[in-house]
C-alpha positions as CSV (number, residue, x, y, z in Angstrom):
1,M,-0.1,-12.4,-8.9
2,I,-1.2,-14.2,-5.8
3,N,-3.5,-16.9,-6.7
4,N,-3.4,-19.4,-4.0
5,K,-3.7,-20.1,-0.4
6,N,0.0,-20.5,0.1
7,S,1.0,-17.3,-1.5
8,I,-1.6,-15.5,0.7
9,E,-0.3,-16.9,3.8
10,S,3.2,-16.2,2.9
11,L,2.2,-12.6,2.1
12,L,0.6,-12.3,5.6
13,Q,3.7,-13.7,7.1
14,Q,5.7,-11.2,5.4
15,L,3.4,-8.5,6.7
16,G,3.6,-9.6,10.2
17,E,7.4,-9.6,10.1
18,R,7.6,-6.2,8.8
19,L,5.3,-5.2,11.5
20,R,7.2,-6.8,14.3
21,G,10.4,-5.3,12.8
22,A,8.8,-1.8,12.8
23,R,7.6,-2.2,16.3
24,L,11.1,-3.2,17.6
25,A,12.7,-0.4,15.8
26,R,10.7,1.9,17.8
27,N,11.7,-0.2,20.9
28,E,8.1,-0.9,22.0
29,S,6.6,-4.1,23.5
30,Q,3.9,-6.2,22.2
31,E,1.8,-5.2,25.2
32,L,2.1,-1.5,24.6
33,F,1.8,-1.6,20.9
34,A,-1.3,-4.0,21.4
35,Q,-2.9,-1.3,23.8
36,R,-2.6,1.3,21.2
37,L,-4.4,-0.9,18.7
38,G,-7.1,-1.9,21.2
39,L,-6.1,-5.4,21.0
40,T,-4.9,-7.9,23.5
41,R,-1.2,-9.0,23.6
42,Q,-2.3,-12.4,22.3
43,S,-4.5,-11.0,19.3
44,Y,-1.5,-8.7,18.5
45,S,1.0,-11.5,18.6
46,K,-1.2,-13.3,16.2
47,M,-1.1,-10.4,13.9
48,E,2.6,-10.3,13.7
49,K,2.4,-14.2,12.9
50,G,0.2,-13.3,10.0
51,S,-3.1,-14.6,11.1
52,P,-5.7,-14.1,8.5
53,Q,-8.2,-13.2,11.1
54,T,-6.9,-9.9,11.7
55,L,-9.2,-7.2,10.5
56,I,-8.0,-5.0,7.9
57,G,-8.8,-1.8,10.1
58,K,-6.2,-3.0,12.6
59,W,-3.4,-3.3,9.8
60,L,-4.4,0.4,8.8
61,E,-4.4,1.5,12.3
62,A,-0.8,-0.2,13.0
63,S,0.4,1.5,9.7
64,S,-0.9,4.8,10.9
65,I,0.9,4.5,14.3
66,L,4.1,3.7,12.4
67,D,3.7,6.7,9.9
68,R,3.3,4.2,7.0
69,L,-0.2,4.6,6.2
70,D,0.4,6.3,2.8
71,G,1.5,3.1,1.0
72,W,-2.0,1.7,1.5
73,L,-3.5,3.9,-1.2
74,D,-1.7,2.1,-3.6
75,V,-2.8,-1.5,-2.8
76,L,-6.1,-1.5,-4.8
77,A,-5.2,1.5,-7.3
78,P,-6.2,0.7,-10.7
79,K,-3.5,-0.4,-13.0
80,E,-2.5,2.1,-15.6
81,D,-2.7,1.1,-19.3
82,L,1.0,1.9,-20.8
83,F,-0.7,3.2,-23.9
84,A,-2.9,5.6,-22.0
85,K,0.1,6.7,-20.0
86,L,1.9,7.4,-23.2
87,K,-1.0,9.3,-24.8
88,R,-1.2,11.5,-21.7
89,K,2.4,12.3,-21.9
90,T,2.4,13.2,-25.6
91,S,2.0,17.1,-26.3
92,K,-1.3,18.1,-27.8
93,R,-1.6,20.8,-30.3
94,Q,-2.0,24.1,-28.9
95,R,-3.5,26.0,-31.8
96,A,-4.7,25.1,-35.3
97,G,-2.6,25.6,-38.4
98,G,-3.7,28.0,-40.8
99,R,-3.3,28.4,-44.6
100,R,-0.1,29.9,-45.7
101,K,-0.1,32.7,-48.0
102,K,2.3,32.3,-51.1
103,K,4.6,35.1,-51.3
104,I,4.7,36.7,-54.7
């Protein structure tokens, strides 16, 4: 759980490093990628360094360009209670049991 400023800064730096790696894997310059995001090269460079001033929308746009947008859906997804998950997995009765007649 992230609970302090250092952890947030570290997480932003890791995101920036991953963004840089993904951009380089596509063999794109900072200038070109920045243009695609509607940013200056300097602003994009700050994004790769983990600047907290980068708008979340730009991170989403970058993820979309890199075909990695799906992962963002899990970011604020509600945590699932393990007991609720188990309850959902257990089978429910399909029909009521009736009285059995005794055979004579």
